[in-house]
N, C-alpha and C positions, 0 to 999 in steps of 0.2 A: 713807803712799800705799793709796787705795782703788778695788780694783775691785768691777766687776758686770758676769755676764756671763750674757747669757738669750739662751733659744730664742724666734725668732721667725718670723712668716709674712710678717711684710713689716716693713719700718722705712725712715723717713727723718729726716736732718736739714734742718732749714728754718731760713733768718739770713732777717733783715729781708723774710720773707715768699719769699723766693727760696727752694726746694728746693736743695741743694749736697750731699749724696750720697743717695743708695736702694738696698736690697737687695729680694731677694723673699727667701725662707726662708732663713735661716741664724744667724748667732750676732751681738746688738749687745754692744758690750762698752761701757760709761761707765767711766772712768777718772778720779780724781781725784788730780794730783801738786801737792806745794805744796814751796817751794825748799827746806826743809831735808830733801825725801828725798833720796837717793845713790844 
């Protein structure tokens, strides 16, 4: 498992050109998980 936590002034998640989530100032967490993680 890997995680990256980054302080951001704004951030958004776009799927198929549609914004599905967004925040203003806060923390953005990128998390990578595989089937071997418990």
